[in-house]
N, C-alpha and C positions, 0 to 999 in steps of 0.2 A: 455414395449416401453414407452418412454418417455413423460410425458405431453408437450404438446405444450406448450412455455411462451409465455403469451400478451405481447405486449407493445404497447405503442400508444402514439405514437410524436407529441411533441406541435414545433412550431417554435417562439424560442425563441433570433432571431438573433436580431441582430440592426434593419435592415428594418420591423420586423415583427409588422403588428396592436395592436399584444397581441387578436384579437378579437379568439379564439378558438372555434371549435368545441366539444363538450363533450360526451361521447359514454352513453348510457345509464348504461351499467354496466362496475364501474371500470375495466382496464386491470389490471394484475399482477404487471407491471410497470408501470408506467408514465416513458415518456425522454422529457428535455429539450433541442431540438437546437439551441444552440448559434451560430451553424454556424463556427465556429473555423476549421473544416476540411477543409470546404473550403476557409475560408480565416484566416490567423494566427492571433490571439490573441493579439491585441495592448493594453500589459496588465497595462501598466505605463498610461495610459488612462483613467480618473477617470470619463470623460464624458459617456465612452463605459460603462465602470462599473456601472453607474446610471442606464443607459439603463437596463440592463443583472440584474442587482438589481429588480429593478418594472416589469422584467417579473417574476421571485422568488415567489413577494409580491401579484401578479394577478395570478400568479400559486396557489398559499397560501388560498386564498379567494375559490378559486374553489371546493379545495376537502374534501370532507366529515369525511372522516376518516384517519386511520393510513393508511398509503402511501409507497410505494419505488419509489424512483425521479432517474436518471439516469443523470448524471450530465454532461460526459464526455463518449467517448471514446476512449480510449487511445491504439488504434492499431499501433499507432508509433510513435518513441520518443515522450514526452515532449516539446523536443526542439524545435521541427517541430510544432507545435502549436503553438508556441509565435512569434510576430514579431519582426524580427532583428531591435537593435536599436543601438547607442551610450549609452541609459543608462543601458542596457543590459549588454551590455561590462564593460563597469565603474562597476557596480555589484558583475561581474563575478569576477575582480581583488583583487574587498574589500574582497567576499566569500575566494576566494584564502588566502590571506592576515590573515583572518580571522582565518583560521583553517589549517593555518603554513601547506599549501598542493602546489604539484607543478602544474603545468597545465598539466592536462594531458584528453582523453574522459570522463572519468568514472567522474573525480570530473564536468566539464562545465555540464552534464547531471546530475549530481546531484544536481547544481545548479539550473540550470531550473526548473526542479523538484520540487526541494523546491520555486521557485516564484509562480510554477501553481497551487501547492496542498495550498498555503496559500492565494492566490484567489480564489479556490471552496469553501474553510472554512469559508473567507468572503461574499460569493453567498450564502452558504449553511447554514447560519447563519438566513439567510428571512424566513427557513421554519419554518412550528410548531415543536415543540419537539418531538412528537411522530414518523415523516415521518425520514426515513431513506434515506440518499444520496447514492447511490454505485457510481461506475467505471466501466464501462461495456470494451469490446473486449479486454483485457488485454494479454498482450503474457503467455505463461504459467509460473505463478510468479517464481518457482524451476527450472524451469529450466535452467537458467544461476545465478550466485553468484549477477552478476552485478543486474539482472531482482527483486532479493530477495532483495535486500538495497535500490533500488529504491522508491519499493510500501510495503516497510514495515509500521508499525503502527510508527512508526518516522512522518514519512509524511504524511499518512493519519489516521490520527487517529481517526478521527468522518466517517469516510468514509467506507461501507463496497464492498465487494468484489462478483464478481457473482459466486465466486469458491468455493465451502463450503471448509474448511479443515476438513478430517479424518489422524487418529494416534495420535502416542500417543509419539513420538518424539518430543522435537524442540530442535533449535539450536539459540544459544545469538551470535546476530553478534553485535562488538563491535565500537563502535562512527566511523564516518565515514574515519578518516584520520588514523585510524589504519587499513582498512577494507582490507586484502590482496585479492583480489581475486583467484589467483589461487592457496591457501591454501584451501578457500573455494570446491573451483573447485573440488578437491580431494577427499573431504566430501561429495559434494554432487553425486557423481559419484560411489561413494563405496556406499550409503546409495541406490538411485534408483537402484542399481545394484544389491538389495540385495530385491528387490520390497517393500522398504520400503519408507510412506509418512512420512514425516515432517513441522514443521510449523516453522520461521522463527522471532524469537521475538530480538527487538531492545532493545541491556543490560540494558537500564534504565528502561526498561516497563520490565519485565521479570515477577516479583507477579503479574503484570494486567494480565499475560496471560496466566500463566503455569495451569491455571485448566485444567483437564483434562490428565497433562503429567506426563508422569511415570519416561520419560527419559530426561538429560537436557544436550545438548552437546555442551563445553565451547572453548575456547582459551585461554588456562590460561596465556597466556604471552601479549595480551589483556587488560585483568580484570581488572575495576576500586577498587578500597577498599570499596565504597559502592555495585556494583556487587558482589563479592564474600561475603560481607554479605548476601545480599538477598540468598545467597547459601545456606545458612542454615537455613533457613526458609522453602526450597523447600524440603532437606532433612532430617528436622524437620518431615516433613506432610509424607514424606516417600518416596519420589522419589529418582532417581537416578542419578549422578554429572558424566559423561564421559568426560574427556581433547577429542581436536582435534583432538590432534596426535596419541592417543590410537584408536582413534574410523578410523581413515584412516590406519592404522595398520594393522587393522583387528582385530577384536574379536572371541572371542574362539566359537565353535558351541553354549555353553548352552546361553551364551549372545543373541547371533544373536536369537538363538530360542523365548528367551527372548521382546526382541525386535520386533519380528515378531508377537507376542502375546500381546495382552494387557491384563492390570491387572484384574479382575471380584472384 
């Protein structure tokens, strides 16, 4: 039987007086409700940001011990949490040019997610060092390659997710312009079809997050020279590097059994 999680929500919206009733016993999670699900965020309005920043500062004065605080509920695309504006569209055009990318839905969502994550990181900077900001109500992270890319540590480096990762397999994610969802869909389908849990790690952060992994799946065609050099360190520590193309074609029974059983 799962323990019920306690969450205490505080009104941190623009209309809030910031005069909160604080429970006698601290909840497992606090939640700052900035109201973005009801009224999309005007992300370029600095006056609004200062109001939200004040709410974070007031909250930080109230907590007396290390805490977990939910900053955003993301059960819809991040683009829907940001109010449309001319400046947003101009920024998207610049984003496409900077990344050498073509206009398509995935890149638009990546751009909006980058905007949103930068905004959240600015707000979270006002928290005490020992307090961990969280994202909540996320779609299943590895349900699609697109979700894995949108919610990876490339965008949310200092945020925790409500779902803990279990497993000994890592999947390297290339730079955004080199990401091919169709190729990764085949890999995800194979891994999940064999009951294998896996963690997706941005290529540039491999050596930061490969602790506990026995196997690392890569796409050699998209790896940078820096990324390839990191792999030597992983192998030197006893890890196994497998090409994505080889994994999709199917591993032999011995290797599959090894993947399903973490090393002791």
